[in-house]
N, CA, C and O atoms as a GROMACS GRO file, in nm:
protein
  216
    1UNK      N    1  16.731  -1.894  -9.235
    1UNK     CA    2  16.876  -1.840  -9.149
    1UNK      C    3  16.801  -1.738  -9.046
    1UNK      O    4  16.714  -1.654  -9.067
    2UNK      N    5  16.863  -1.776  -8.933
    2UNK     CA    6  16.794  -1.686  -8.775
    2UNK      C    7  16.906  -1.594  -8.769
    2UNK      O    8  17.024  -1.621  -8.790
    3UNK      N    9  16.837  -1.447  -8.729
    3UNK     CA   10  16.917  -1.334  -8.694
    3UNK      C   11  16.902  -1.290  -8.573
    3UNK      O   12  16.813  -1.344  -8.506
    4UNK      N   13  16.967  -1.203  -8.524
    4UNK     CA   14  16.971  -1.178  -8.393
    4UNK      C   15  16.969  -1.008  -8.398
    4UNK      O   16  17.053  -0.951  -8.468
    5UNK      N   17  16.871  -0.932  -8.322
    5UNK     CA   18  16.891  -0.810  -8.318
    5UNK      C   19  16.834  -0.754  -8.153
    5UNK      O   20  16.737  -0.788  -8.086
    6UNK      N   21  16.946  -0.649  -8.127
    6UNK     CA   22  16.921  -0.616  -7.992
    6UNK      C   23  16.782  -0.501  -7.990
    6UNK      O   24  16.773  -0.424  -8.086
    7UNK      N   25  16.691  -0.495  -7.891
    7UNK     CA   26  16.628  -0.400  -7.885
    7UNK      C   27  16.656  -0.277  -7.857
    7UNK      O   28  16.711  -0.280  -7.748
    8UNK      N   29  16.648  -0.155  -7.900
    8UNK     CA   30  16.708   0.002  -7.870
    8UNK      C   31  16.626   0.027  -7.740
    8UNK      O   32  16.647   0.140  -7.696
    9UNK      N   33  16.564  -0.025  -7.687
    9UNK     CA   34  16.487   0.028  -7.537
    9UNK      C   35  16.544  -0.040  -7.445
    9UNK      O   36  16.618   0.016  -7.364
   10UNK      N   37  16.520  -0.171  -7.443
   10UNK     CA   38  16.589  -0.258  -7.326
   10UNK      C   39  16.709  -0.326  -7.320
   10UNK      O   40  16.764  -0.372  -7.220
   11UNK      N   41  16.751  -0.328  -7.460
   11UNK     CA   42  16.857  -0.417  -7.496
   11UNK      C   43  16.881  -0.585  -7.494
   11UNK      O   44  16.984  -0.653  -7.488
   12UNK      N   45  16.742  -0.619  -7.500
   12UNK     CA   46  16.710  -0.756  -7.501
   12UNK      C   47  16.767  -0.826  -7.637
   12UNK      O   48  16.794  -0.746  -7.727
   13UNK      N   49  16.785  -0.935  -7.660
   13UNK     CA   50  16.806  -0.977  -7.783
   13UNK      C   51  16.672  -1.055  -7.840
   13UNK      O   52  16.595  -1.120  -7.770
   14UNK      N   53  16.661  -1.035  -7.985
   14UNK     CA   54  16.525  -1.081  -8.038
   14UNK      C   55  16.567  -1.146  -8.156
   14UNK      O   56  16.642  -1.091  -8.236
   15UNK      N   57  16.516  -1.278  -8.174
   15UNK     CA   58  16.553  -1.354  -8.281
   15UNK      C   59  16.454  -1.370  -8.414
   15UNK      O   60  16.336  -1.401  -8.398
   16UNK      N   61  16.501  -1.352  -8.528
   16UNK     CA   62  16.386  -1.361  -8.635
   16UNK      C   63  16.453  -1.466  -8.746
   16UNK      O   64  16.575  -1.470  -8.764
   17UNK      N   65  16.358  -1.549  -8.819
   17UNK     CA   66  16.411  -1.637  -8.914
   17UNK      C   67  16.392  -1.550  -9.047
   17UNK      O   68  16.284  -1.502  -9.077
   18UNK      N   69  16.496  -1.537  -9.115
   18UNK     CA   70  16.467  -1.485  -9.254
   18UNK      C   71  16.434  -1.570  -9.378
   18UNK      O   72  16.463  -1.688  -9.402
   19UNK      N   73  16.370  -1.485  -9.445
   19UNK     CA   74  16.311  -1.564  -9.533
   19UNK      C   75  16.427  -1.531  -9.658
   19UNK      O   76  16.468  -1.416  -9.670
   20UNK      N   77  16.474  -1.631  -9.742
   20UNK     CA   78  16.575  -1.620  -9.857
   20UNK      C   79  16.470  -1.581  -9.982
   20UNK      O   80  16.373  -1.642 -10.025
   21UNK      N   81  16.527  -1.464 -10.018
   21UNK     CA   82  16.472  -1.351 -10.123
   21UNK      C   83  16.532  -1.404 -10.250
   21UNK      O   84  16.647  -1.373 -10.281
   22UNK      N   85  16.441  -1.502 -10.342
   22UNK     CA   86  16.478  -1.555 -10.450
   22UNK      C   87  16.584  -1.645 -10.454
   22UNK      O   88  16.682  -1.624 -10.383
   23UNK      N   89  16.576  -1.775 -10.554
   23UNK     CA   90  16.656  -1.862 -10.553
   23UNK      C   91  16.752  -1.833 -10.598
   23UNK      O   92  16.834  -1.915 -10.557
   24UNK      N   93  16.812  -1.745 -10.678
   24UNK     CA   94  16.931  -1.713 -10.708
   24UNK      C   95  17.052  -1.616 -10.646
   24UNK      O   96  17.169  -1.599 -10.682
   25UNK      N   97  16.973  -1.560 -10.536
   25UNK     CA   98  17.045  -1.466 -10.457
   25UNK      C   99  17.057  -1.564 -10.322
   25UNK      O  100  16.968  -1.567 -10.237
   26UNK      N  101  17.166  -1.633 -10.315
   26UNK     CA  102  17.184  -1.712 -10.206
   26UNK      C  103  17.224  -1.635 -10.081
   26UNK      O  104  17.208  -1.688  -9.971
   27UNK      N  105  17.275  -1.516 -10.091
   27UNK     CA  106  17.286  -1.435  -9.952
   27UNK      C  107  17.218  -1.323  -9.949
   27UNK      O  108  17.267  -1.218  -9.908
   28UNK      N  109  17.082  -1.335  -9.997
   28UNK     CA  110  16.969  -1.217  -9.954
   28UNK      C  111  16.873  -1.278  -9.888
   28UNK      O  112  16.830  -1.386  -9.928
   29UNK      N  113  16.819  -1.207  -9.759
   29UNK     CA  114  16.739  -1.270  -9.678
   29UNK      C  115  16.647  -1.131  -9.647
   29UNK      O  116  16.691  -1.016  -9.646
   30UNK      N  117  16.526  -1.168  -9.627
   30UNK     CA  118  16.413  -1.086  -9.582
   30UNK      C  119  16.378  -1.074  -9.439
   30UNK      O  120  16.326  -1.178  -9.398
   31UNK      N  121  16.387  -0.990  -9.357
   31UNK     CA  122  16.322  -0.995  -9.243
   31UNK      C  123  16.212  -0.859  -9.190
   31UNK      O  124  16.197  -0.756  -9.256
   32UNK      N  125  16.161  -0.879  -9.092
   32UNK     CA  126  16.057  -0.749  -9.061
   32UNK      C  127  16.129  -0.630  -9.067
   32UNK      O  128  16.242  -0.624  -9.019
   33UNK      N  129  16.078  -0.538  -9.120
   33UNK     CA  130  16.121  -0.404  -9.113
   33UNK      C  131  16.117  -0.328  -9.004
   33UNK      O  132  16.201  -0.241  -8.980
   34UNK      N  133  15.994  -0.363  -8.911
   34UNK     CA  134  15.991  -0.316  -8.815
   34UNK      C  135  15.904  -0.424  -8.706
   34UNK      O  136  15.800  -0.484  -8.732
   35UNK      N  137  15.986  -0.428  -8.575
   35UNK     CA  138  15.915  -0.529  -8.495
   35UNK      C  139  15.904  -0.457  -8.332
   35UNK      O  140  15.955  -0.352  -8.296
   36UNK      N  141  15.820  -0.554  -8.251
   36UNK     CA  142  15.811  -0.528  -8.126
   36UNK      C  143  15.872  -0.607  -8.051
   36UNK      O  144  15.875  -0.728  -8.073
   37UNK      N  145  15.939  -0.542  -7.936
   37UNK     CA  146  16.060  -0.637  -7.865
   37UNK      C  147  15.953  -0.720  -7.763
   37UNK      O  148  15.861  -0.664  -7.703
   38UNK      N  149  15.981  -0.849  -7.755
   38UNK     CA  150  15.938  -0.974  -7.704
   38UNK      C  151  15.933  -0.939  -7.527
   38UNK      O  152  15.847  -0.983  -7.451
   39UNK      N  153  16.030  -0.864  -7.492
   39UNK     CA  154  16.038  -0.814  -7.354
   39UNK      C  155  15.964  -0.714  -7.308
   39UNK      O  156  15.879  -0.722  -7.219
   40UNK      N  157  16.000  -0.607  -7.377
   40UNK     CA  158  15.941  -0.464  -7.354
   40UNK      C  159  15.825  -0.392  -7.440
   40UNK      O  160  15.772  -0.283  -7.422
   41UNK      N  161  15.804  -0.488  -7.537
   41UNK     CA  162  15.708  -0.442  -7.654
   41UNK      C  163  15.747  -0.322  -7.721
   41UNK      O  164  15.674  -0.280  -7.810
   42UNK      N  165  15.870  -0.251  -7.685
   42UNK     CA  166  15.910  -0.124  -7.776
   42UNK      C  167  15.937  -0.150  -7.875
   42UNK      O  168  16.010  -0.246  -7.897
   43UNK      N  169  15.872  -0.053  -8.002
   43UNK     CA  170  15.875  -0.063  -8.148
   43UNK      C  171  16.046  -0.062  -8.167
   43UNK      O  172  16.123  -0.011  -8.085
   44UNK      N  173  16.084  -0.127  -8.289
   44UNK     CA  174  16.226  -0.126  -8.323
   44UNK      C  175  16.245  -0.129  -8.481
   44UNK      O  176  16.172  -0.199  -8.550
   45UNK      N  177  16.318  -0.072  -8.519
   45UNK     CA  178  16.353  -0.091  -8.680
   45UNK      C  179  16.480  -0.182  -8.686
   45UNK      O  180  16.579  -0.190  -8.613
   46UNK      N  181  16.439  -0.252  -8.810
   46UNK     CA  182  16.553  -0.318  -8.861
   46UNK      C  183  16.655  -0.254  -8.904
   46UNK      O  184  16.619  -0.161  -8.977
   47UNK      N  185  16.803  -0.263  -8.886
   47UNK     CA  186  16.895  -0.192  -8.930
   47UNK      C  187  16.931  -0.248  -9.071
   47UNK      O  188  16.900  -0.358  -9.117
   48UNK      N  189  17.005  -0.148  -9.132
   48UNK     CA  190  17.043  -0.228  -9.285
   48UNK      C  191  17.131  -0.334  -9.213
   48UNK      O  192  17.170  -0.347  -9.096
   49UNK      N  193  17.154  -0.427  -9.363
   49UNK     CA  194  17.252  -0.534  -9.354
   49UNK      C  195  17.410  -0.477  -9.340
   49UNK      O  196  17.429  -0.356  -9.352
   50UNK      N  197  17.494  -0.547  -9.320
   50UNK     CA  198  17.498  -0.690  -9.273
   50UNK      C  199  17.437  -0.734  -9.139
   50UNK      O  200  17.457  -0.655  -9.047
   51UNK      N  201  17.366  -0.849  -9.109
   51UNK     CA  202  17.297  -0.886  -8.994
   51UNK      C  203  17.383  -0.988  -8.907
   51UNK      O  204  17.475  -1.055  -8.954
   52UNK      N  205  17.351  -0.991  -8.804
   52UNK     CA  206  17.437  -1.104  -8.724
   52UNK      C  207  17.345  -1.222  -8.709
   52UNK      O  208  17.229  -1.213  -8.668
   53UNK      N  209  17.406  -1.335  -8.746
   53UNK     CA  210  17.357  -1.446  -8.769
   53UNK      C  211  17.345  -1.511  -8.606
   53UNK      O  212  17.443  -1.510  -8.531
   54UNK      N  213  17.205  -1.568  -8.564
   54UNK     CA  214  17.224  -1.611  -8.455
   54UNK      C  215  17.273  -1.757  -8.425
   54UNK      O  216  17.290  -1.794  -8.309
   0.00000   0.00000   0.00000
């Protein structure tokens, strides 16, 4: 599943494909805990779920 996160520095949308965690947890996903914006290279931290699906 793909999720969208907004950069806290420039406001640009960044998209990540989540990896499903465990076969019994159909609604549990793993995404990077921190990431660099593809537009401004600003360091961001992933907020706690629930996340916005892309």
